[in-house]
Structure formats: structure tokens, C-alpha cells
C-alpha positions in Angstrom: -0.2 100.8 54.1 2.0 101.8 51.6 2.4 98.1 50.6 0.4 97.5 47.7 -0.2 94.3 46.2 -1.8 95.1 43.1 -2.2 91.7 41.8 -2.5 93.0 38.0 -0.9 90.2 36.7 -3.9 87.7 37.5 -5.3 87.6 33.8 -2.6 86.2 32.4 -2.6 82.7 32.3 0.9 81.8 32.5 2.2 85.0 34.6 -0.2 83.3 37.1 1.1 79.4 36.7 3.3 78.0 39.7 5.9 76.2 39.0 5.0 73.4 41.4 1.6 73.3 38.6 4.0 72.7 36.1 5.9 69.9 38.2 2.4 68.2 38.8 1.7 68.1 35.2 4.4 65.5 34.9 6.4 67.8 32.7 10.7 66.9 32.5 11.7 70.0 34.0 15.4 69.6 34.8 17.6 71.9 32.9 17.6 75.8 32.1 16.2 75.0 28.5 13.0 72.9 29.9 12.6 76.0 32.4 12.8 78.1 29.1 10.5 76.4 26.7 8.1 75.5 29.6 7.6 78.6 31.7 9.8 82.0 30.9 9.2 81.7 26.8 5.1 81.2 27.7 5.0 83.7 30.4 6.9 86.5 28.4 5.3 86.2 25.5 2.0 86.6 27.2 3.4 89.6 29.3 4.7 91.2 26.1 1.2 90.9 24.5 0.2 92.9 27.9 2.9 95.5 27.1 1.9 96.4 23.7 -1.7 96.8 25.1 -0.8 99.3 27.7 2.4 100.9 26.0 0.6 101.4 22.6 -2.5 103.0 23.9 -0.5 105.7 26.0 1.6 106.2 23.2 -1.0 106.6 20.7 -2.7 109.0 23.6 0.5 110.9 23.2 0.7 110.9 19.6 -3.1 112.6 19.3 -1.8 115.3 21.7 1.0 116.3 19.2 -1.4 116.3 16.6 -3.7 118.6 18.3 -0.7 120.7 19.4 -0.3 121.7 16.0 -4.0 122.8 15.0 -4.9 126.0 15.0 -7.6 126.4 17.4 -6.6 124.4 20.5 -9.2 123.3 23.1 -8.1 121.6 26.2 -11.3 119.3 26.3 -10.1 118.0 23.2 -7.4 116.4 25.2 -9.2 115.1 27.7 -11.7 113.5 25.5 -8.3 111.9 23.3 -7.3 110.9 26.8 -11.2 109.3 27.6 -11.1 107.6 24.3 -7.7 106.1 24.7 -8.3 104.9 27.7 -11.6 103.2 27.3 -10.2 101.5 24.4 -7.4 100.2 25.9 -9.8 98.8 29.2 -12.3 97.2 26.4 -9.1 95.6 24.6 -8.1 94.5 27.9 -10.8 93.5 30.0 -13.9 93.3 27.8 -17.2 94.6 28.5 -15.8 94.4 32.2 -14.9 97.7 31.5 -18.4 99.2 31.6 -18.5 98.6 35.8 -15.1 100.5 35.8 -17.3 103.7 33.5 -20.4 103.1 35.6 -18.3 103.5 38.7 -16.6 106.5 37.7 -19.9 108.3 36.7 -21.4 107.5 39.8 -18.7 109.3 41.6 -18.9 112.2 39.5 -22.8 112.5 40.5 -21.7 112.2 44.3 -19.3 115.3 43.7 -22.1 117.0 42.4 -24.7 115.9 44.8 -22.6 116.8 47.8 -21.8 120.1 46.6 -25.8 121.3 46.7 -25.5 120.7 50.7 -23.2 123.1 52.0 -22.8 120.7 55.5 -21.1 118.7 53.5 -18.8 120.4 51.6 -15.9 120.4 53.7 -15.5 117.1 54.4 -16.1 115.7 50.8 -13.1 114.2 51.4 -14.1 111.8 54.2 -17.3 111.2 52.4 -15.6 109.9 48.9 -13.0 107.5 50.9 -16.6 105.7 52.6 -18.6 106.1 49.3 -15.5 104.5 46.9 -14.3 101.7 49.5 -17.6 100.9 50.6 -18.6 100.4 46.7 -15.3 98.2 46.2 -16.2 96.0 49.0 -19.9 95.2 48.2 -19.2 94.9 44.7 -16.3 92.5 45.7 -18.9 90.6 48.1 -21.2 89.8 44.7 -18.5 89.2 42.5 -15.6 88.3 44.4 -15.4 84.4 43.1 -16.2 85.4 39.4 -13.2 86.1 37.3 -14.7 89.5 35.6 -13.8 90.7 39.4 -10.4 89.5 39.3 -9.5 91.2 35.9 -10.7 94.7 37.0 -10.4 94.7 41.0 -6.5 96.4 40.0 -8.3 99.2 38.0 -10.5 99.8 40.5 -8.3 100.7 43.0 -6.4 103.3 40.8 -9.5 104.6 40.0 -10.9 104.9 43.7 -7.1 106.5 44.6 -7.7 109.5 41.7 -11.3 109.6 43.1 -10.3 110.3 46.4 -7.2 112.7 45.8 -9.6 115.1 43.7 -12.4 115.0 46.6 -9.4 116.0 49.3 -8.2 118.9 46.5 -11.9 120.1 46.5 -12.3 120.2 49.8 -8.9 121.8 50.3 -10.6 124.6 47.7 -13.6 124.6 50.1 -11.0 125.3 53.5 -9.4 127.6 51.7 -11.7 130.2 49.8 -15.0 129.4 52.4 -16.8 129.0 49.0 -18.5 126.1 47.4 -16.5 123.2 45.8 -15.4 123.8 42.5 -16.2 120.4 40.9 -13.8 119.9 37.7 -15.8 119.9 34.6 -16.8 116.7 33.0 -13.7 116.2 30.6 -11.2 117.2 32.9 -12.6 114.9 35.6 -13.1 111.7 33.1 -10.0 112.5 31.2 -8.0 111.9 34.6 -9.7 109.0 35.5 -9.1 107.2 32.5 -6.0 108.2 30.9 -4.5 105.2 29.5 -0.8 105.7 31.2 -1.9 104.9 34.5 -5.7 103.0 34.6 -4.5 99.0 34.5 -1.1 98.9 36.3 -1.1 102.3 37.9 0.8 104.0 39.4 -1.3 107.0 40.9 -0.8 110.5 40.0 -2.3 113.3 41.4 -4.6 115.3 39.3 -2.7 118.7 39.1 0.3 116.6 37.6 -2.1 115.1 34.9 -3.4 118.7 34.1 0.4 119.3 33.9 1.1 116.7 31.7 -1.4 117.2 29.0 -0.6 121.3 29.1 3.0 121.1 28.6 4.4 120.8 24.7 3.9 117.3 24.1 7.2 117.4 21.7 8.9 117.2 24.8 7.8 113.7 25.7 9.6 112.0 22.4 13.1 112.3 23.2 16.1 109.3 23.1 16.4 109.4 26.9 12.5 108.5 27.5 12.7 105.8 25.0 15.6 104.3 26.8 13.5 104.7 30.1 11.0 103.1 28.9 13.0 100.2 27.1 14.8 99.5 30.7 11.9 99.3 32.6 10.0 96.7 30.3 13.0 94.6 30.4 13.4 94.8 34.1 9.5 94.1 34.6 9.8 90.8 32.5 13.2 89.6 34.5 11.2 90.0 37.3 7.7 88.2 36.3 10.1 85.7 35.1 12.3 85.3 38.7 9.1 84.9 40.6 7.0 82.9 38.9 10.0 80.7 37.4 13.4 81.1 38.0 13.4 81.1 41.9 10.9 78.2 42.2 13.3 76.6 40.0 16.5 77.3 41.9 14.9 76.7 45.1 12.2 74.1 44.3 12.0 71.9 47.6 13.8 73.7 50.4 14.5 71.4 53.1 14.0 74.4 55.9 10.6 76.0 56.7 12.7 79.4 56.9 14.6 78.9 53.6 10.9 78.4 51.9 9.8 81.7 53.7 12.3 83.6 52.5 12.1 82.1 48.7 8.3 82.8 49.2 8.6 86.3 50.0 11.3 87.4 47.8 8.8 85.7 44.7 6.4 87.9 46.2 8.6 91.0 46.0 9.8 90.5 42.2 6.2 90.3 41.6 5.6 93.7 42.9 8.7 94.9 41.2 7.4 93.5 38.0 4.0 95.9 38.2 5.8 98.7 39.1 8.4 98.7 36.5 5.3 98.2 33.8 3.8 101.4 35.4 7.0 103.1 35.0 6.8 102.3 31.0 3.4 103.1 31.1 3.2 106.4 32.6 6.5 107.0 30.5 4.9 106.2 27.0 2.1 108.6 28.0 4.0 111.7 28.9 2.8 111.5 32.8 4.6 112.7 35.6 4.3 112.3 39.4 4.7 116.2 40.4 6.4 119.4 39.1 9.0 119.2 41.6 9.9 115.3 40.9 13.3 114.5 39.6 13.4 111.3 37.0 16.4 108.8 37.7 19.0 108.7 35.1 18.0 105.9 33.8 14.7 104.7 34.3 12.5 107.6 34.7 10.0 108.8 37.5 10.8 106.0 39.7 7.6 103.7 41.4 9.3 101.3 43.3 13.3 101.7 44.9 14.3 97.5 44.8 17.6 98.7 46.5 16.5 100.3 49.3 13.8 97.2 49.8 16.3 94.5 49.4 18.8 96.3 51.7 16.5 98.1 53.9 17.5 100.9 56.8 14.4 100.2 58.4 10.8 98.9 57.6 10.2 102.8 57.6 12.1 103.0 54.5 11.2 99.7 52.7 7.7 101.4 53.1 8.7 104.7 51.4 10.3 102.8 49.0 7.9 99.9 48.3 5.5 102.4 46.2 6.6 105.9 45.7 3.2 107.7 44.5 0.9 105.3 47.0 2.9 106.6 49.8 2.6 109.8 48.7 -1.1 109.4 48.4 -1.8 108.3 52.0 0.6 110.6 53.8 -0.8 113.8 52.0 -4.2 112.6 52.2 -4.8 110.4 55.0 -2.1 110.5 57.3 -2.0 114.3 57.7 -5.6 115.3 58.0 -6.1 112.3 60.8 -2.6 113.2 62.6 -4.1 117.2 62.4 -7.2 116.3 64.1 -6.3 113.6 66.6 -2.3 114.5 67.4 -1.4 111.2 67.9 1.3 109.3 65.6 -0.3 105.7 66.2 -3.9 106.9 65.7 -2.6 108.6 62.0 -0.5 105.2 61.5 -3.4 103.1 62.2 -6.2 104.6 60.4 -3.4 105.2 57.3 -2.8 101.3 56.9 -6.8 100.4 57.8 -7.8 102.6 54.6 -4.8 101.2 52.5 -5.9 97.6 53.5 -9.4 98.5 52.5 -8.3 99.8 49.1 -6.7 96.7 48.5 -10.5 94.8 48.7 -11.4 91.4 51.1 -8.3 90.2 51.8 -7.5 88.8 55.7 -4.5 88.0 54.8 -3.5 91.6 53.3 -4.7 92.8 56.5 -2.5 90.5 58.3 0.7 91.4 56.6 0.2 95.3 56.4 -1.0 95.7 60.5 1.6 93.5 61.0 4.0 95.7 59.4 2.3 98.8 60.9 2.8 97.4 64.6 6.5 96.2 63.5 7.4 99.2 61.9 6.2 101.8 64.7 7.8 99.7 67.5 11.3 99.3 65.6 11.0 103.3 65.0 10.1 104.1 68.6 12.7 102.0 69.9 15.4 103.6 67.7 14.5 106.8 68.4 14.9 106.3 71.9 18.2 104.5 71.6 19.5 107.8 69.5 18.5 110.1 71.9 19.9 108.4 74.7 23.0 107.7 73.4 23.5 110.4 71.3 24.0 108.2 68.2 22.5 108.0 64.6 20.6 104.7 64.5 17.1 106.5 63.8 14.6 104.6 61.6 15.3 107.3 59.1 18.2 107.8 57.0 21.2 110.0 58.3 20.7 113.6 57.5 24.2 115.1 56.4 25.5 117.2 58.4 24.6 114.7 60.6 23.3 116.3 64.2 24.3 113.4 66.5 27.7 113.2 68.2 28.4 109.2 67.0 27.8 108.8 63.3 30.1 106.8 60.6 29.4 110.1 58.1 32.1 111.9 60.5 34.5 109.2 59.6 35.3 105.7 60.0 38.0 106.8 62.8 35.4 108.9 64.9 34.2 108.1 68.4 31.6 105.5 68.3 31.1 105.3 64.7 32.0 101.3 64.2 29.5 100.4 66.9 26.6 102.3 65.4 27.2 101.2 62.1 27.0 97.6 63.6 23.9 98.5 65.3 22.4 99.9 62.1 23.6 96.6 60.2 21.4 94.6 63.0 18.5 96.4 62.3 18.6 96.1 59.1 19.3 92.4 59.4 15.7 92.5 61.5 13.9 94.3 59.0 14.8 91.6 56.1 14.0 88.9 58.4 10.5 91.1 59.2 10.0 91.2 55.4 10.1 87.6 54.8 7.9 86.9 57.4 5.3 89.3 56.5 6.0 88.7 52.7 5.4 85.2 53.1 1.8 85.7 54.0 1.5 87.2 50.5 2.6 84.2 48.5 -0.8 82.6 48.6 -3.1 85.6 48.5 -5.3 83.7 45.6 -5.9 80.8 47.8 -7.4 82.8 50.5 -9.2 80.8 53.1 -12.3 82.2 54.6 -11.2 80.0 58.1 -8.9 82.2 60.5 -7.2 79.5 61.2 -6.0 78.5 58.1 -5.0 82.0 56.7 -2.5 82.0 59.8 -0.8 78.8 58.8 2.3 80.4 57.9 3.0 82.1 60.7 1.7 79.4 63.2 4.3 77.1 61.6 7.0 78.9 63.0 5.1 79.9 66.0 4.5 83.4 65.4 8.1 84.0 66.4 8.0 87.5 64.6 5.4 88.7 67.0 7.0 87.9 69.9 10.4 89.5 68.4 8.6 92.9 68.4 7.0 92.2 71.8 10.4 91.6 73.6 11.2 94.8 71.3 8.5 96.7 72.9 9.3 95.5 76.2 13.1 96.5 75.7 11.8 100.1 74.6 9.8 100.6 77.8 12.8 99.4 80.0 15.5 101.8 78.1 
């Protein structure tokens, strides 16, 4: 579901280069000096060029907004036009003529909005219609161009654009349900301005349409503060650090592990570092572009509006907390536009979770390994949440998957003091569940490590898990049995 493996770094030669490949080229890598020369420096230089493109166009767009702010006759459509121009220019620089497919896709989607508006029976379901249309278009396009470099370069942007289109559709649907009138289709400038705003077009993250409008209407001078320069700089440094951890440092430190579980933990950590790289790069991009997630969101003191929370992922309370912290904007997108609608219709958490993970999987494209990982995550998290809730009710102890809400309503909770009844036992129980979560994350993450080498053979895609006899799936089955017994 919320595990979003964007793969935005695929066009970068060095960023994609595995340390094992360097070994195959018979380079003498036996010191940090050689690691820096053969991997870290080339990778960093390519990423810096990529950052320059992303942040440069975002900043230019914002500076143009400042110029327009001082014009005597300010027109909002001019701001949207600037956003469109900057976004299209950035696409052309980053992915070349492949950007025209994204532009064409956005035009088709806007045409569908107007087409649906002509037929009143379909207006109340435009959100579902656009989910189906965007995902089918993406899957069909990927089926045709999957093994071409062109598709690999634009698939991340396609995913972001799809999420934007779907969110606009559901906002329009809500307008119809509230007013019982026809759909108010956004004007052509505001729609394409939102789709092509450079701040989140290539590496995300998703922001709602209302947040985009709020960002361009506010005083742009508020965006040029030293605090935001600091946010952007820190995010860029973290992004560079995590990509080098993923591709150079971690494989060097653990190059040939003797135990399979060490390799699994290594590969899973490399996957997470790759995700942190994308997340902090996207944070830097939206900071430079002046975007915010929502009016009510509060930025982090040092890093601004958070896309991911590595601390909550590396030291998790539960799988549910990992899901929320992995990609915060995508979590909000799926919860607001997919989960709530399905739950309202079927009144079933299981059905709502299943459909939400299904939509998330399909948004990532045709990657069977992603389907395996996400649906396993859904099952693992659902079973864990049910068991912990049942234990907490049975023993009146604060061991639920969600973080403790203070003041805690449970009788036994460490928040009431370490000397309170059962506090130590409750803390140990939560630690055990946290260790189990780390174990599951390694198991699931190892599946994602070789996503670029996906095999069409079902059995080959299961090699990582079959090597450890699907132990985590068996553990979850035992966990579910325990849930039934309690």
C-alpha cells in the first residue's frame, strides 16, 4: 500500500550500479579511497546534476512567481502558465522527448473529465472511473514499452501524475455529492499547472490540488527565508548520504555475508536507504518550489515538510507505524481517496485494506515482486494489528499497534511510570513486537532489492523467500492461530 518504490533513480548510471558489478570489472576495491574513487564520487556527481535540474527549475518557477507578485494586474492564470512552462521544461531536460508521453497522457485525462461531465449517471462515480482509466492506461503502456529505456525514465512521473489526476477526480466527485450539481471541472490552466508544477513532477511527493492552489496564492516572498534554505540543504545532504549508503557503503561493508539472513538484512537496508534518498530529494524539491502538503501540516524544525520518517521505520512500534511513516503523502492519498470510500461502502476493514493495497500495487506498474511484497505487508500488518488489539483488551494493557495516546486509557502502561503495575512487562511485549516488525521488514524488503531484475517466472520471483522456507509467512500463520485462540 504505502510502500512506494518509485525507482526514480533508474536513469542515473552510477546510482544504479551495484557494488558487485564493480567487483566484476576487476577493480581493486579494498579501501575507502578506492570506494570513494570508483563509486561514491561518480554517483554523487550524477546525483548532484540531477538535483540541480530538479531544484533549479523549482526555484526558477518560484522566482517567477515573485516577479508576478509585483505586477499591477496580477492574474492567477499567469502563475499557472509559469508552472506549466517550468514543469514541461524540466521534463524535457530530464527525460528528453519522452516527456511528450506524459503531456499527452495529461491531455487525455483532462478530456475524460469533460466527457464524463456530459453524462449525469457517471458524475457521481468520476473518482472510480478515473482510477480505472489511469491505471489501465499505465498498465497498457507499460506492457508495450516495459523493456524500453524510455518507459523506465518516465514511469516515476507517470505514477505521480496518476495520483494527481485521481485526487482531482475524487475532489470533483465530492463536489457533485455535496451540491447535487454538475462537476466543476478545473479550468485548463489550473489543472495543468497542478499536474506540471516542477516541485513534485519527477520525484513527487503527491500534494493535494487544494495545497497547490494555496501555495501559488500565498505571498511568494514568504518562501525565501533562511530556514527554508537550511531545510533544502539538509535534505540534499541526507539524500546524497542515503544513496551512497545504498549503492556503495553498505555493499562494501557487507560484501559477502556468510549467512543468508545477514544478506537479507543487508539488501533490505539498502532498499530502505534508496527510498530515503528519493524521499529527502523530493522534500528538497517541494521546499525549493514553495509547495506544502496541506494548510494544517506543521513542518519539522530541521527538514521541513516530512515525506518519510526513517526513525519510525528503523525503530518501529508496529508494521502499521511503518506503513504510515514510509511515505506520509501517499499514506494520506490512499487513506483519503481509496480506503475511506471502500470502507464506507463495504463496512469491512479487511476489504478496504485489500483494495487499498491493490490500487497501490497497480499504481507501481507491472511488478510482480511489488505485488508479493505489498500484499504480504498487508496480511502481516492486519494480523499483527488484530492480535495486539485483542491482547490489549484481554489484559487491559497498552500493546496496540498504534502509538500510546496520552493520557492512556489502559490500566497497564509505561507512560504511567516504570514502577506502575505491569509497566515493565508491557514495555517488553512492545519491544518483542518491534523486533518482529524489524524481522518482517527485512524479509519483505529483500524481495524488493532485485526489482529491476524481475523474472516472468513465478517460481524464480520467490527465490529470496524460498531460500528461508517462507519462514515469516509461517510465523504470521502461527500468529493468526494465536489470535483465534486468545
